[in-house]
BARO-814182 format. One record per atom (N, C-alpha, C): x, y, z. Coordinates in steps of 0.02 Angstrom, whole numbers, plus 50000, padded with zeros to 5 digits. Each point is the difference from the previous one (the first is absolute). Example, Ala and Ser with C-alpha at 12.3 -4.5 7.8 and 13.67 -1.06 7.14 Angstrom:
REM BARO-814182
506604971650390 499555005950000 500455006050000 499825005349964 500425005950003 499615005550037 
//
This chain:
REM BARO-814182
500414994150000 499595005950000 500445006250000 499825004749958 500385006350001 499885003750065 499394999150029 499865002650067 500124994450050 500535000550038 500154994750048 499485000050056 499704994250014 499564999450057 500234994150042 499885000550064 500194994550044 499444994850000 500194993850011 499514994749988 500084994250048 499734994449979 499964994350044 500674997450026 499964996950057 500584996650028 500034992949971 500534996450017 500074993149979 500144995650060 499704994150000 500114995250055 500304993649973 500384996650042 500304993549984 499984995650062 499784993949992 500024995150055 500324993749974 500474997350038 500324993649983 499954995550060 499734994049990 500004994950052 500404994049974 500564998650032 500414994249982 499684993850030 499874995049959 499654994150023 500464994350022 500655000849988 500494995050019 500445002850056 500354995650036 500495002450049 500555004049966 500315004750036 500525004149971 500584995849973 500124994250031 500534995649976 499884997949927 499384999349981 499834998049932 500265005249950 499895006350015 500205005449954 500775000849999 500304998650057 500735000150004 500294994649953 499704994150003 500264994449961 499855001049925 499405002449983 499805000549930 500265006349966 499975005650037 500175006549970 500645003050027 500324996550047 500645002250025 499985005150055 499405001750025 499955005150052 499364999350039 500065001050065 499405000350043 499675006849994 500325004749965 499735006649990 499565000449938 499794994249975 499594999649939 499395004750004 499644999750056 499405004150007 500155007449999 500535002050036 500205007150002 500195002449930 500394995949964 500205001949932 499405000649954 499534995450005 499415000449957 499575006150018 499975001650064 499615005950020 500315006449973 500665000349999 500335005849971 499795000849926 500014994549963 499815000349930 499265001949992 499574997250043 499295001649996 499885007450010 500355002950048 499905007150015 500305004449944 500584998149976 500305004049945 499564999749938 499714994249986 499584999449941 499345003850007 499845002250061 499415004250011 500205007250019 500625001749986 500245006750015 499585005349966 499724998249941 499565004749965 499405002150040 499834996150051 499405001450040 500155004350061 500645000950017 500145003850060 500715002450004 500095006550009 500675002850003 500105004450061 499485000950041 500065004150060 500304996250059 499894993550001 500244996150057 499904992649986 500314996050042 499944992749993 500094996850068 499714994150008 500064996550063 500034992549990 500304996650049 500104992749997 499884997350070 499694994250004 499934996550064 500064992549988 500274996550050 500054992849995 499844996850067 499754993949996 499844996150060 500334993249995 500344998050054 500304993450006 499484995450034 499914994149973 499524995350029 500344995550051 499614998250051 500204994950049 500655001750036 500065006250022 500595001950040 499854999050074 500534999550039 499914999050071 499865006550037 499734999650061 499885006050040 500665003950010 499945006649997 500595004250009 500395001249937 499824996649946 500355001049936 499605004849956 500355004449968 499685005049958 499724996549937 499375001449986 499704996749942 499685004949950 499965006350018 499745005149953 500555005049985 500115001349936 500475005249979 499635004849954 500175006350005 499685005049957 500505005449983 499965002549938 500435005449977 499595004549954 500055006650011 499645004749957 500475005749981 499845003249944 500455005349976 499615005249959 500215006350005 499765005349956 500595003249964 500554996249993 500585002549964 499835001149927 500435003449964 499875001449930 499904993649959 500374994850017 499904993449970 499824995350058 499375000150021 499814996650063 500094992449998 499864996849943 500074992749997 500734998150008 500435003449963 500714998550005 500265001550070 499745005350030 500225001850068 499814994650050 499394997449994 499774994850046 500444993849995 500124997849939 500374993749992 500755001050012 500245006249992 500695001450020 500074999350075 499505002450037 500014999450073 499924992750021 499564996449966 499904992950015 500654996149988 500315001249942 500624996549984 500555001850049 500015006350020 500515002250048 499934996350066 499374999550024 499884996450063 500184992749994 499804996949944 500144992949990 500754998849997 500355004049960 500724999249992 500385001350065 499765004950036 500315001650064 499954994050048 499414997050001 499894994150044 500444994249978 500044998849935 500404994449975 500755001150010 500225006349998 500715001550013 500174998750073 499545001950043 500124999050072 499964992650018 499604996249963 499894992950015 500074996049936 500614998849977 500104996249938 499724992950002 499904997550061 499734993350006 499274999549975 499665005849992 499325000049975 499974998849924 500555001149966 500005000449926 499704993949967 500154994050026 499764993949968 499494996350041 499765003250053 499524996850045 499345003849996 499524997449963 499375003549989 499615000750066 500044995150043 499655000350064 500245005950041 500675001050001 500275005750037 499835006649966 499995000049933 499815006049964 499285002150017 499564995050000 499315001650016 499935002650071 500404997250046 499935001950070 500295006850014 500565001749967 500375006050020 500055005549947 499904998349937 500085005149948 499325003349986 499965006750004 499355003349990 499774999649928 499355000949991 499675000649935 499904993449963 500344994650021 499914993749967 499404996550030 499474999449961 499394996850024 499634996649945 499494996350019 499594996449951 499435004349972 499855005450034 499445004349981 500245007149992 499895002949941 500285006649985 499465004549968 500045006350018 499535005049975 500385006149976 499865002349940 500325005949973 499485005149978 500205006350001 499545005449981 500395005749968 499755002549944 500275006149971 499465005250002 500185006150021 499505005150015 500065006049954 499425002049975 499945006549966 499465003750038 500205004150047 499545002850048 499455004249969 499384998950022 499445004049977 499745004650056 500234998950060 499745003950056 500504999850057 500075005550034 500445000250058 500715001849981 500395001250051 500705002049989 500414994049978 500505001449961 500444994649978 500554998950051 499804997650058 500474998350053 500034992550005 500514997550032 500084992750004 499424996950039 499695004050044 499434997450039 499394998649955 500005003149941 499444999049953 500114994149953 500584996950005 500184994749954 499794993250026 499694996149957 499824993150017 500624995649998 499994994150031 499464997050040 499955003250069 499395000050026 499865002350068 499994993950047 500215001150060 500074994550048 499595001350062 499584995350018 499615000350062 500284994650046 500345002050052 500394995450040 499624997450061 500174993950019 499704996950059 500454994350022 500014998650064 500414994450025 499724993249980 499354999849985 499714993949973 500184999749926 500324994849980 500224999449931 499425000849951 499424997250017 499435000149954 499725007049990 500135004550049 499715006749996 500465005049967 500604997949983 500435004449960 499735000349929 499915006049976 499705001049934 500425004949959 500194997949940 500365004349953 499555001149940 499905006349981 499535001649946 500335004749949 499884998649937 500205004549946 499474999649946 499885005449966 499474999749950 500065005149944 499614998949949 499925004649944 499275002250004 499875005850031 499305001650014 499915007250022 499385002349996 499755005950033 499294998650022 499825002250059 499324999350024 499665006949998 499375000049978 499635006349996 499685001950067 499924995150044 499635001150062 500434999050062 500625002449997 500474998850055 499765003050066 499645005649996 499775003150063 499454995850033 499564997149959 499494995550029 500334993850030 500514997449965 500354994150026 500355001650065 500305005950003 500345002350061 499505000450058 499425002949987 499505000850053 499754993250024 499964995249955 499774993350021 500514996650045 500645001349986 500524997450045 499935003050069 499865006450002 499915003450064 499404997050037 499474998549963 499414996950030 500154993150028 500504996649969 500204993450024 500455000550062 500155006250019 500415000950060 500745001049986 500195000349936 500705001049983 500195007450002 500655001349999 500255006849997 500545000449946 499795000049935 500505000149946 500455006150005 500644999249982 500485005550008 499935005349946 499684998349943 499885004949948 499444997649955 499765004749955 499434998449958 500204997649930 500644999149987 500214997649935 499664993449984 499814999149936 499614994049984 500394993650011 500665000149993 500394993950011 499964997950073 500095004850045 499954998550072 499304997750017 499505003449973 499314998350015 499834992949977 500214998449940 499874993349973 500364994750040 500645001250017 500384995250038 499684998850069 499795005450032 499694999350066 499334996349996 499655000949944 499364996549992 500134992549994 500494998249959 500184992949995 500254997550067 500435004050032 500284998150065 499484998950053 499485004150000 499474999250050 499674993149994 499824998149939 499664993649990 500484994150006 500655001349987 500514994850013 500054998750075 500055005450039 500034999250073 499384996350026 499435001949973 499374997050022 499994992549984 500244998249940 500004993049979 500484995950043 500605002850013 500494996550042 499724998950069 499685005150027 499724999450068 499464994650004 499574999849949 499464995050000 500274992949992 500504999349957 500294993349990 500354997750064 500365004650032 500354998250062 499504998050055 499455003750004 499494998550050 499734992949989 499904998349937 499744993349984 500534994750015 500635001449984 500544995250013 500094998950075 499915005350037 500074999450073 499484995250027 499395000449974 499474995450021 500164992949980 500384999249945 500194993349977 500604997250038 500275004050046 500544997550042 500705001849977 500085004249949 500665002049976 500305005250047 500654999450012 500355005250037 500135005849953 500225005750027 500165005849958 500544998349949 500504996250022 500554998149956 499754995449945 499584995250019 499734995249951 499515003349952 499685005450023 499495003249959 500295003649939 500625002250006 500285004249947 499984996949930 500264993949990 499964997149933 499284998549978 499574998650049 499304998849984 499665006349974 500175005750030 499725006449977 500205001249927 500644998949985 500255001049932 499624995749951 499844993950020 499664995449955 499275001849991 499695002350053 499275001149999 499805007049977 500465004749997 499815006849979 499684999949931 499415002949996 499645000549936 500135006949971 500505000549957 500215006549973 499455003249958 499654996049961 499475002749958 499455003250043 499844996950056 499485002750044 500235006650031 500635000350020 500285006350027 499965005549948 500214998549939 499995005049947 499295002049982 499554995250003 499295001449984 499725005250048 500144999150063 499765004750051 500355006849994 500654999849990 500395006249998 499835004449941 499864996949942 499915003849938 499285001549985 499564998350045 499285000649988 499815007249979 500305004950032 499815007049988 500505003849957 500494996649972 500505003449959 499695002549935 500135006349983 499795002749936 500625002749965 500224996549948 500605002149965 500244994649953 500585001349971 500324995049958 500614997550036 500104993450003 500564997550039 500234993149979 500654999150006 500314993450000 500425000050063 499754996650052 500285000550067 500374993650018 500645000850017 500414994250019 500155000250074 500014994250031 500144999650071 500374993750019 500435000650051 500364994350029 499844999850074 499884994050027 499924999150071 500644997150029 500155001950061 500644998250029 500164992650000 499494995850006 500134992750003 500104997049931 499825003849945 500144997549934 499434999749951 499395001750020 499465000549951 500105006349958 499725000049939 500055005849956 499375000549958 499865006049975 499415000949957 500115006049954 499644999949944 499915005949958 499265000349983 499695005850014 499285000949990 499905005449947 499554998549951 499845004849947 499305002850009 499915006449983 499355003250011 499454996949956 499375000750021 499444996649965 499895002249928 500235006049982 499935002449931 500614998449957 500514997350032 500614998449963 500375006249975 499945005550036 500295006349978 500764999549997 500294997650054 500734999350003 500194992849980 500554999249964 500174993449972 500394995550049 499944993549990 500404995150038 500034993549960 500604997149995 500114993849964 500394995250044 499904993449989 500364995250042 500234994149959 500494996550028 500314994249967 500214995150055 499924993649986 500214994950048 500304994049964 500564997650027 500264993549979 500204996350063 500414994949995 500164996150060 500535003350043 500285005749977 500535003550038 499765006550031 499545003549967 499815006750023 499265001349987 499745004750040 499385003549983 500195007349995 499795003249946 500205006949986 499395004249983 499965006150026 499475004749982 500335006749983 499755003349949 500275006649981 499455004149967 500155006449991 499525004549968 499984999249925 500514996749971 500024999449927 500224993049980 499684997549947 500144993349975 500724999249973 500245004449956 500664998949971 500575000050050 499895003250057 500504999950054 500114992850023 499454996450012 500044993150022 500294995649944 499775001249939 500244996149943 500765000549993 500255006250006 500725001149990 500414997250057 499815001650061 500404998150058 500004992550011 499454996649986 499954992950014 499954995849936 500125003149943 500004996549936 499354996049992 499445003450014 499354996649998 499655001549933 499604995449978 499615001049939 499425004750013 499785003549948 499445004750005 499394996650032 499844994149975 499394996750022 500054997350071 500604999650028 500084997550068 499945005450053 500015006349978 499915005650047 499275002149998 499664999250056 499285001250003 499855006850031 499445002849978 499765006350030 499564998350060 500125003450055 499584999250060 499335003249987 499464996350009 499345002549985 499795005550049 499605004949977 499755005250045 499634997150060 500115003250058 499664997850061 500304993750030 500534997349972 500304993850023 500695001350031 500214995350040 500665000250030 500364993649986 500655000549987 500424994150000 500294999550070 499904994250031 500204999050070 500504994350003 500575001550029 500544995150007 500094998650074 499834994150021 500074998250071 500734998550016 500165000050064 500674998650022 500244993249973 499544995449992 500174993449975 500205000149926 499855005549966 500125000449928 499374998849960 499484997450032 499364998949966 499745006749973 499825000149937 499795006249967 499304999249972 499595005150010 499314999849976 499795006949975 499515000149956 499695006249977 499305000150030 499845005150039 499355000150034 499665006749988 499344999749991 499615006249993 499935003350068 500175006350002 499965003850063 499425004849998 499925003649944 499435004449990 499664998349935 499355001249997 499614998649939 500275004249943 500244996849945 500255004049944 499465004549971 500205006149982 499555004549966 500154999849925 499675004349962 500165000649929 500745001549993 500344996349958 500725000949993 500175006749969 500395004050036 500215006649977 500755000950010 500384995249973 500725000450006 500265006449967 500495003150031 500255006649979 500264999849928 499725004249957 500225000349931 500685003449993 500185004350047 500655003349997 500574994950007 499854994350032 500504994750003 500224998049929 499504999649956 500144997749933 500285005649956 499765006050011 500235005749959 500725001850016 500184999750064 500645003150018 500394996550055 499674998350056 500394998550061 500354993249998 499664994849979 500304993450001 500524999349945 500454995250011 500544998949950 499704997849934 500245003149946 499744998449934 500244993349974 500444996650038 500244993549978 499494994550012 499465001550036 499464995250007 499704998649931 499914993749983 499774998249932 499335003249982 499535000150047 499355003049986 500055007649997 500365002950047 500055007350003 500335002849937 500514996549976 500355002449939 499515000549942 499594994849990 499525000149945 499455005350012 499815000950063 499485004950015 500245007149986 500625001450017 500275006749987 500085001349925 500194994949963 500025000849928 499305001549972 499514996450027 499325001149977 499755007050017 500215002750058 499825006850018 500245004949947 500614999049975 500275004349948 499644999049934 499864993749984 499674998449936 499315003349997 499624999650054 499325002550000 499965007649994 500555003550012 500015007349993 500095002349928 500224995449957 500205002049933 499445003149958 499394997650001 499475003249960 499935007550016 500045001750064 499945007150019 500625003949979 500584996950005 500625003349978 499965001649925 499754995349961 499955001049928 499565005949983 499475001150038 499575005849989 500395006550010 500415000050053 500375006150017 500575001649952 500234994949963 500545001349952 499744999349928 499334999949993 499694999449934 500274994049961 500134994650035 500244993849970 500675000849963 500355005350015 500645001449966 500574996650038 500054993449994 500524996350036 500695001349970 500035001949936 500655001149968 500365006150028 499615004950021 500305006150027 499875000550075 500084994450034 499914999850073 500564996150032 500275002750053 500514996550040 499674997650064 500094993650016 499704997050060 500554998950052 499845001650063 500484998950054 499624999150066 500374999650054 499694998950066 500415003550054 499665001450055 500325002850058 499544998850060 500244997550055 500684997850015 500104992849976 500554996850024 500174993249977 499464994950016 499625001250054 499494995250020 499434999749949 499965004949955 499485000049948 500214996149939 500594997050001 500284996949940 499574994349974 499734996050045 499604994249977 499365002349965 499655005050028 499415002849966 500195003049933 500605002949998 500255002849937 500064994649947 500244994150018 500064994549952 499314998349971 499504999750043 499334998449976 499735005449954 500125006350018 499775005549957 500344999849932 500654998650001 500394999849938 499784994249955 499854994350030 499764994349960 499355001849964 499565003550036 499375002249969 500135005249945 500495004450012 500185005149950 500304996749938 500394994750011 500304996449944 499464996749957 499494997350033 499444997049964 499655005249957 499925006150028 499695005449963 500435001949939 500655000550010 500455001649945 499984994649946 499974993750021 499964994549951 499365000549959 499445002050032 499375000949964 500075005649949 500345005450020 500095005749955 500424997949940 500534996250013 500434997849944 499624995349953 499604995550029 499604995449959 499515003949956 499665005050030 499525004049963 500345003849943 500605002750014 500365003749949 500214995549943 500224994050016 500214995249947 499404998149957 499434998750033 499404998149962 499765005749956 500055006050026 499775005849962 500415001149936 500654998650004 500455001449943 500274993549968 499664994650010 500274993649977 500104999649924 499605003849962 500064999749927 500605004049974 500255004750040 500555004449976 500644999250040 499984995950053 500604999350043 500554996249965 500605002950002 500594996349978 500384997750062 500554996649990 500384997350057 500245005550047 500235005549972 500235005650042 499445002950042 499425000949969 499435002750038 499774995350054 499994993449984 499804995150050 500485000050060 500655000449984 500505000150055 499935006350041 499835005549969 499905006350037 499444999350051 499454996849978 499444999150047 500194995150056 500314994449981 500174994950050 500535002450049 500405004949981 500545002350044 499765004850055 499375002049996 499745004550051 499984996450067 500305003050051 500054996850066 499735004650054 499784996850052 499785003750059 500615003250033 499915006050024 500575003650030 499934999950077 500434996450032 500024999750074 500685002450023 500015004050052 500635002950025 499985000350076 500605000150029 500075001350072 500075007650006 499475003350016 499995007449999 500245003050066 499794997050056 500155003050065 500404995250043 500515002650031 500434996050045 500055003750066 499804996650054 500045003250066 500735000350021 500235006150013 500715001150014 500174998850073 499675003550045 500144999450071 499355000550038 500014997750060 499435001150044 500075006950030 499515004249986 500035006950023 500005000350076 500455003750027 500025001150072 499785007250012 499425000850032 499715006750008 500325003650059 500655001249995 500345003650053 499875007549996 499735002349943 499805007049994 499245000250007 499755004050045 499295000150013 499645005849966 500385004849975 499695005749965 499704997549934 499365001649988 499624996849947 500325000549931 500195006149979 500255000749932 500654996149989 500434999950051 500624996249994 499864992549997 499534997850041 499854992950001 499694997849934 499565004149972 499684998449937 500524999249945 500515004350001 500524999549950 500384993550007 500114997750061 500334993550011 499564994349974 499365000350016 499544994749978 500004999449924 500045005749966 499975000049927 500594996449969 500524998650040 500594996849972 500124993050027 499484997050029 500064993250026 500134995149943 499705001349942 500084995549943 500445003249947 500414995949968 500365002149940 499594997949940 500045003849946 499624998749940 500464998149943 499764995649957 500404997849942 499855004749941 500505003649979 499915004749945 500134996649933 499715002949946 500164998049933 499584994349972 499514997550038 499594994349976 499285002149986 499815006150018 499335002549989 500045006249955 499614999949945 499975005649954 499415004550018 500015006049975 499475004850014 499344998049968 500024995249954 499394997549968 499734993750034 500334997950054 499824993850034 499535001050058 499574995050010 499654999350064 500464996150047 499955001550064 500394996250050 499514997050050 499954993450002 499554996450045 500404997050057 499845002050061 500354997650060 499514996450045 500134993750018 499564996450045 500294999950071 499575001150049 500174999950071 499564994850034 500214997650059 499594995250037 499345003250020 500055005950029 499415003650022 500185007350010 499505004249997 500115007250013 499595001650062 500335001050056 499665000950064 499925007450015 500545003250017 499985007150018 500155004449939 500394997649954 500195004049942 500575004750013 500275000050061 500525004850019 500634999149958 500244993849996 500624998749963 499895001249926 499414998249975 499855001349930 500055007449984 499695004150042 499975007249986 500685003450010 500334998250054 500625003650017 500614997249965 499964993949976 500604996949972 499894997049931 499574995049995 499984995849940 499755003849939 499445003550006 499735003549942 500475005749978 500295003550048 500495005249982 500594996949963 500224994350024 500564996549969 499824997849929 499424997049991 499794997649935 499895005749951 499765005650025 499885005749955 500655002749971 500574998750034 500645002349974 500184996449935 499694994249988 500134996349938 499615003049942 499535004650016 499615003649949 499594995349955 499654995150028 499564995849958 499375003949980 499664997449951 499375003149979 499484999450056 499994994250032 499514998750053 500284995050049 499855000950064 500174995250052 499364996750024 499984993450000 499434996350026 500244995950060 499765001850059 500184996450061 499454994950015 500214993750006 499534994550007 500094996750068 499454998950035 500024996750066 499714993049994 500384994950020 499744993249996 499474998750053 499935004650049 499474999650051 499475005249985 499384998850021 499485005149994 500145006150044 499575004949995 500065006150041 499924998250074 500495002050040 499964998950072 499605005650031 499414998350024 499525005150023 499884999850076 500144994450031 499794999150070 500594997550041 500015001750065 500564997950043 499994992650014 500594997350013 500054993150022 500044999950076 499764994750030 500034999450073 500214993050020 500284996249953 500174993050014 500744998649993 500425005149998 500714998649999 500415004249953 499685004049956 500375004449955 499945007150025 500555003849997 500015006650029 499685005149953 499344999549992 499625004849960 499395001950041 500075004850044 499485001450049 499655006749990 500285004549960 499735006849994 499745001249930 499365001949995 499695001149935 500355005349959 500215005550033 500305005549963 500674998149968 500274994350019 500624997749969 499894997349930 499394998049985 499864996749937 499855005149945 500374999649946 499905004749945 499314999049969 499724994050002 499334998849974 499485003750042 500095000150065 499545003750044 500065007549988 500605002449994 500105007149988 499705002049932 500044995549952 499715001449934 499245000450005 499704995450037 499265000050007 499775006350035 500355002150052 499825006150036 500075006049954 500535000249960 500105005549953 499435000249949 499774994249977 499454999849953 499355002350033 499894998250062 499415002450036 500005007650005 500585002850013 500065007350004 499885003349933 500284997149947 499935002849933 499284999749975 499644994850020 499324999149976 499475002650048 500215003550052 499535002950047 499624995050041 500324994450018 499664994750039 500324999050069 500285005250028 500344999250064 499534998350057 499355000949989 499534998050053 500044992650014 500244996149951 500084992850010 500514998750056 500525004050002 500514999150052 499695000950069 499605005350009 499685001250065 499504994650016 499634997749949 499504994850012 500334993550023 500564998149967 500354993950020 500295000850070 500235006050016 500285001450067 499464999050053 499405002849988 499464999450049 499774992750007 499974996449945 499804993050002 500524995950039 500635001549989 500544996450035 499975001450075 499895006450017 499945001850072 499414996450032 499464999249964 499404997050029 500104992750018 500534996949972 500114992850013 500524998750053 500275005250029 500564999150048 499814995350056 499395000350024 499794995850057 499704993449978 499984998749935 499704993749975 500464994150016 499714994150002 500394993850000 500324999349931 500604997049999 500364999449936 499574996849945 499604995150018 499614996449950 499475004449967 499845005750031 499485004449973 500295006049963 500655000749998 500325005749969 500034999149924 499855005349963 500005000049927 500575004549975 500324997949946 500535004149969 499685005449956 499915006050029 499695005449962 500515003949958 500644998650009 500525003549962 499954998349926 499684994449984 499904998349930 499645005649962 499595003950035 499615005349968 500455005649973 500615000650025 500475005049976 500184998649927 500044993749982 500214998049932 499414998949953 499414999150027 499424997849961 499835004549940 500075006650005 499805004349942 500444999449939 500584996650006 500495000249946 500184993049975 500184999649937 500244993749972 500734999050019 500234993949992 500714998650013 500445004349955 499795000849938 500405003849952 500045007450019 499465002750026 500015007150021 500495000950057 500014995450047 500465000550056 500724999149976 500114995349954 500684999049973 500245006349964 499565003249962 500195006149965 500185005650049 499615000450054 500155005250051 500664998450035 500144993650012 500644998050030 500575002349955 499934999049936 500525002149953 500125007550006 499475003950008 500085007250008 500365001750065 499844996250053 500315001450065 500744998350001 500214995649955 500694997550001 500475004349958 499745004949966 500445004449960 499945007150025 500535003949987 499985007150015 500195004049938 500095006550009 500125004349942 500674998749966 500444996350034 500654998649969 499974994249950 499454996350000 499934994149956 499645002149937 500344999549943 499715001849936 499724993949963 500224994150019 499784993849968 499304998250022 499594997449954 499344997450018 500094993850043 499624999750055 500044994350046 499304997250010 499944993549995 499374996650017 500154994350047 499494998050039 500074994750050 499474994749988 500214993850001 499554994349991 500054995550062 499434998350028 499984995350057 499674993449978 500214994750033 499684993549990 499275000450020 499574996349966 499304999550021 499934994550052 499555001050047 499914995150054 499814993249972 499574999949949 499794993649972 500594996349968 500475003749971 500594996949971 500484997650055 500025003550056 500404997750057 499754993250023 499344999350005 499714993650021 500134994649948 499995001949937 500134995249948 500734997550003 500465004550015 500714998250003 500174996250063 499675001850056 500164997150065 499374997050031 499754994549972 499354997450020 499974997250071 500574998450029 500004997250068 500085005450054 500185006049979 500115005450048 499525005849983 499404999550026 499475004849983 499935005550052 500485000650046 499985005350049 500165006749967 499505004149988 500085006049959 499765006350036 499975000050066 499715005550037 500375006649988 500644999849984 500375006249986 499695003749940 499724996149953 499755002749937 499245000950001 499654995550034 499265000149998 499685002550064 500364999750055 499705001750065 499594994450029 500024994149969 499634994250026 500444996350049 499965001850063 500444997250052 499754993050020 500464995450011 499814993150016 499784999050073 500155004950044 499784999450069 499625006350019 499564999550050 499605005950019 500425005950022 500584998650031 500425005550024 500275004449945 500044997449939 500265003949944 499585006249986 499334999250002 499565005749987 500085005450053 500114997950062 500115005050052 500655003849988 500514996449977 500655003149987 499955005249945 499664998349945 499975004749944 499595006250019 499474999150038 499615005850022 500415004450048 500374996950044 500425003850046 500545003749961 500274996849949 500515003449958 499705006149966 499374999649979 499685005749968 499865005650050 499774998150059 499895005050053 500655003650015 500554996250006 500655003050013 500205004949945 499854998149938 500175004349943 499635006650004 499344999750011 499605006150002 500205004450059 500164996950056 500185003850060 500735002050001 500374998049949 500715001949997 500434996450051 499774994250023 500384996250049 500474995149965 500604999550027 500494995349972 500024993550039 499504999050044 499984993950039 499894994049955 500214994250025 499874993849964 499274998150006 499754996749948 499294998249999 499874993650038 500524996650024 499914993850038 500584999250048 
//
């Protein structure tokens, strides 16, 4: 995206199903799990660059022996920093005790981080300060092994304040209102309750406290705990958790908003936010990596027994479409084809804007993440050029000689690398005019490949705020002096805030919203703004299930094309002499390209959970009142 936005986190869970000695013998190291977790996290680096965290649990350790290790970092390269610290600790221990080097039992007992159960997290913060205290995994400690809880997730909750209040009603005193803490404490409450009930029953059966411990581990019903804990959650989530004695779980929200995939063989059980991560790290086939169904949890007991259990009733599947457009790795076999299709489906509209003149058009993309959609668009453009060549040959078939035929056949589509990102801008200058000048030079442009008679078509993943386009990209492209610049977005117009994990919370940030408001002003319909404001205010005390998204009325008077045209006007200033037009993907084509990920609330305002409508109305109230507060 030319407009950088922060987005979902990534989770990784590895459960080794064999003794550590097995991995030492087969793979040459008892650190097999740690090494694989490093790869899993690095392969999901695209999902989080603000921070990273790692936790491990050793199974079947004796009293007094450390069995939980955790490391978190907000360094510039947090994953590398974490594993540098882990390696340093491990190497330091082995140097002090060389006798541990070939003895796996001693390594497990005395070397930190080596365990059978591992959890990794990469964070792209959407809320709160970027301090190490905000970095997952979070740890809820207790002297009872079963009550130790480690949680990490890819999620946002829309109703965190209600959840917080319910914890207070249960008699708890949470240390803060952050949704991660609130969610962990909710799980922890029902975990404590379950442990207490099982122990009470075991006591009646004649078990001593010492004898009860392994029985509790065996009898804990993780699905039941999660069912109670998540009953009131409103949001999108893939929630991972480890219990101190060795149980583990990953729970996915009922609408399937946030992604989760799993793989199992006789050596490991693995869960991650992306399929190709598992495929690459464990050399697994596409068909062997399964998607966790919405509302379900994969539960791995201490024994290694693994099951998929329904925790909440699945709703209509609304998996996040932005996963397919941009966030997930394009190396996924399905995602790669979907992104190409997104580009292909835009071509009919592109042809209208260039009057079908493919011969005098240069096609390119910006940024690099738009490359796959670019391939699809170019394939469709090539098909159009082939049709034109065929028509020309048929038209002149009676008079064509060999030279003329070769002239027609030699016509090729023109594709170029137009923009190259030079450096990451560091906004050390805060004065606006100076900063704008810096932004305008973030990209280098390729000179000499565009003529003044050419159209220049540039495809982007999505156009969110339009800031980088206006201040940098369009100014840069205009220096090439093309006849026309056509900016193409593989995503539809982003009109509504996200509240499930992507940092898009303020309506005024969206260029599509600003365009709609500008059109209302130009057409004398500003009373709609006040009407929507009053309707939104009237619902503040409603239950979430009764709230309606009235912000849709802001866009209703205008067609998609009218808003796109107004966006094009907003993205240029008096210094731009080149004609500029903007094309957005149509929502129906998005669904056609990504049929399994129909979560489109950013574009349509159709939120998959009741809390979404409350968030969008609150965002509109904040806009009208000039408040910069978060809508959730």
